[in-house]
Residue, then its C-alpha position, 0 to 999 in steps of 0.5 A: m500500500v502507498r500513502i501519499q501526502i503533500t505539505v503546503d505552508g506547513t499543513v499536511y494534506p493526505i492525498r487520495a488516489d480517487a477521482t471522486h475525492e475533492h482535494p483542497r484548492a491548496v493541493h491543486a495549486a501546489l501541484g499545478t492541477s485544476s481538476e481531480d481528473e488532472l490530479q489523478q493523472y499526475l498521481h498515476d505518473c508517480r511511483a512511490a519508489d521515486w521517493y526512496d534511495d537505493g538503500g531504502e531510505h525515504l528522500g522526503p518531499d519533492d519541490s512541490g511538497l508531495e511525498m509517497f510512502r511505502d507502508 
């Protein structure tokens, strides 16, 4: 299972990979998306493995504040 979150101005928002879920405007602004469908496509292109180094250590958030965790 993968856990996704984004931190915007110190607030951590959980991200759901579900097009029927309405994410706050701050999430869309940080990711540069304007709709849930666009956000879901963005997430579809992400892989949790990209947030880990070769030793399995989590690398932290990307420039937008997004991060994925392998739970």
